[in-house]
Legacy VTK file of the C-alpha trace (Angstrom):
# vtk DataFile Version 3.0
C-alpha trace
ASCII
DATASET POLYDATA
POINTS 211 float
0.000 0.000 0.000
1.351 3.403 -0.958
1.704 5.978 1.808
0.549 9.480 0.787
3.430 11.870 0.229
2.079 14.391 2.750
2.005 11.672 5.442
5.662 10.889 4.789
6.338 14.605 5.154
4.379 14.698 8.401
6.440 11.856 9.849
9.692 13.556 8.924
8.575 16.913 10.307
7.319 15.583 13.622
10.374 13.395 14.170
12.567 16.482 14.028
10.640 17.844 17.008
12.722 15.501 19.138
15.895 17.348 18.193
17.338 19.943 20.526
16.629 23.155 18.647
15.472 26.652 19.468
13.105 28.660 17.353
14.285 32.069 16.114
12.763 35.391 17.099
11.150 37.212 14.181
10.858 40.952 13.706
13.325 43.811 13.883
15.145 43.806 17.249
16.263 46.899 19.106
19.302 47.405 21.301
18.585 48.806 24.741
21.398 50.287 26.801
21.037 49.792 30.544
23.144 51.022 33.453
22.991 48.974 36.645
25.300 49.650 39.605
27.460 51.832 37.404
27.891 49.161 34.743
26.532 49.743 31.237
25.252 46.779 29.275
23.498 46.336 25.954
20.399 44.182 25.710
18.691 42.964 22.547
14.915 43.125 22.696
12.608 41.623 20.120
9.188 43.108 19.317
6.151 41.647 21.029
2.416 41.866 20.436
1.055 44.880 22.353
-1.949 44.947 24.652
-5.241 44.247 22.892
-8.931 43.894 23.624
-11.388 42.090 21.344
-14.687 40.215 21.720
-14.910 36.462 21.194
-17.570 34.089 19.894
-19.126 33.886 23.364
-19.450 37.682 23.509
-16.718 37.859 26.132
-13.814 40.289 26.191
-10.468 38.738 25.292
-7.239 40.556 26.142
-3.541 39.792 26.292
-4.055 38.782 29.927
-5.966 35.707 28.746
-2.747 34.570 27.072
-0.488 35.020 30.077
1.901 32.062 30.447
0.580 30.521 27.227
1.939 30.093 23.747
-0.527 30.669 20.951
-1.141 30.618 17.212
-2.726 33.650 15.534
-4.307 34.117 12.129
-6.641 36.463 10.231
-9.738 35.478 8.258
-13.397 36.310 7.591
-16.345 33.951 7.653
-17.573 34.709 4.121
-14.120 34.350 2.551
-14.463 32.557 -0.810
-10.792 31.729 -1.312
-8.150 30.604 1.191
-10.047 30.750 4.504
-11.810 27.377 4.181
-8.449 25.706 3.544
-6.827 27.596 6.404
-9.546 26.604 8.841
-9.356 22.968 7.726
-5.650 23.068 8.465
-6.080 24.955 11.743
-8.415 22.169 12.848
-5.400 19.850 12.653
-3.553 22.207 14.979
-6.588 22.429 17.267
-6.812 18.631 17.482
-3.148 18.594 18.474
-3.401 21.204 21.257
-7.021 21.282 22.460
-6.246 19.360 25.641
-3.117 21.360 26.479
-3.956 24.251 28.861
-0.804 26.160 27.920
-1.637 26.500 24.199
-4.255 28.706 22.546
-5.389 29.667 19.030
-6.542 33.216 18.248
-8.367 33.902 14.965
-9.148 37.545 14.147
-11.910 38.421 11.700
-11.088 41.237 9.282
-14.790 41.796 8.564
-16.091 42.832 11.995
-19.240 44.464 10.627
-20.510 41.103 9.400
-18.682 38.779 11.773
-20.481 39.540 15.022
-19.988 37.308 18.076
-23.147 35.403 17.084
-21.798 34.780 13.574
-18.442 33.681 14.993
-20.207 31.353 17.413
-22.047 29.614 14.586
-18.840 29.456 12.575
-16.811 27.942 15.429
-19.557 25.468 16.298
-19.772 24.342 12.678
-16.024 23.724 12.766
-16.417 21.533 15.841
-14.646 23.808 18.311
-15.838 22.782 21.750
-13.599 24.513 24.290
-11.766 27.767 25.031
-8.563 26.679 23.298
-9.595 28.330 20.024
-10.849 31.903 20.301
-12.497 33.703 17.370
-12.493 37.453 17.901
-14.030 40.574 16.421
-13.675 44.223 17.336
-12.736 47.629 16.005
-11.790 47.271 12.341
-8.800 49.629 12.432
-7.381 48.059 15.571
-7.603 44.613 13.976
-5.868 45.837 10.821
-3.214 47.667 12.817
-2.310 44.757 15.062
-2.228 42.426 12.070
-0.042 44.514 9.810
2.175 46.318 12.319
2.651 43.622 14.926
1.771 40.142 13.598
3.482 41.138 10.339
0.681 39.834 8.105
-1.594 41.390 5.506
-5.049 42.365 6.807
-7.028 45.020 4.963
-10.191 45.906 3.119
-9.687 45.650 -0.642
-12.563 45.985 -3.080
-10.522 44.276 -5.813
-9.965 41.098 -3.780
-12.461 38.201 -3.683
-14.928 38.858 -0.875
-13.749 42.465 -0.518
-10.833 41.811 1.840
-7.148 41.035 1.514
-5.328 38.929 4.075
-2.379 36.634 4.332
-2.626 32.871 4.697
-0.037 32.724 7.448
-0.308 31.105 10.841
1.825 32.981 13.393
3.354 31.242 16.416
3.832 33.324 19.585
5.726 32.451 22.747
4.675 33.248 26.317
6.091 36.769 26.015
4.103 37.353 22.793
7.236 37.292 20.633
6.805 35.904 17.121
8.732 32.638 16.895
7.516 31.331 13.546
5.326 31.982 10.493
3.785 29.211 8.422
1.784 28.819 5.227
-1.642 27.927 6.570
-2.868 26.906 3.130
-0.579 23.860 2.884
-0.149 20.561 4.730
3.583 21.192 4.891
3.190 24.556 6.607
0.629 23.156 9.030
2.747 20.209 10.092
5.798 22.445 10.442
3.733 24.570 12.837
2.700 21.511 14.855
6.345 20.487 15.102
7.382 23.966 16.231
4.629 24.129 18.847
6.136 20.996 20.366
9.613 22.503 20.130
8.494 25.723 21.817
6.754 23.840 24.606
9.941 21.871 25.164
11.875 25.134 25.445
9.826 26.037 28.523
10.551 22.681 30.149
14.246 23.501 30.400
LINES 1 212
211 0 1 2 3 4 5 6 7 8 9 10 11 12 13 14 15 16 17 18 19 20 21 22 23 24 25 26 27 28 29 30 31 32 33 34 35 36 37 38 39 40 41 42 43 44 45 46 47 48 49 50 51 52 53 54 55 56 57 58 59 60 61 62 63 64 65 66 67 68 69 70 71 72 73 74 75 76 77 78 79 80 81 82 83 84 85 86 87 88 89 90 91 92 93 94 95 96 97 98 99 100 101 102 103 104 105 106 107 108 109 110 111 112 113 114 115 116 117 118 119 120 121 122 123 124 125 126 127 128 129 130 131 132 133 134 135 136 137 138 139 140 141 142 143 144 145 146 147 148 149 150 151 152 153 154 155 156 157 158 159 160 161 162 163 164 165 166 167 168 169 170 171 172 173 174 175 176 177 178 179 180 181 182 183 184 185 186 187 188 189 190 191 192 193 194 195 196 197 198 199 200 201 202 203 204 205 206 207 208 209 210
């Protein structure tokens, strides 16, 4: 019996999770000069996701405090997306199945069409996907704040665009964040390869906190 190529790739990707490796920090770092007890030192600081406040599918406020001491995966989508979103959500379900019983991992999906994607719409959408616990949060909120945090901080495309299918333009990336909200990886959420690389790196990042 022939084994599907993507399954062979999955095996190879997940096996490498056992290797001792550390994920990089993404984004432009800054050098901070500090003086302590008369001694001057330089410290490299990587950008992190700033404070935020959105509303989830249960009509509850979600802020950065809900992600304290957790790693998480972020993405951007809209429920009426006719192109890549269905594929992305199918792939994110694989990630969800991997982490849904781990209390230290979360998924955060931001709609870029908040006028249509109310909490009630997001609730129906998440239920239809089979999401049954708080691991995967779908959030809506102020349009400009969603676009700003996506483009300036998560480093992805998120914008209204009348020329794009469905009227919005967004990237297909999944973004992996550590417990300090630093970006530690970006993955093509439209492919099996990108999805399984993310699953591997989630395991690697969790292992980093065990040391």
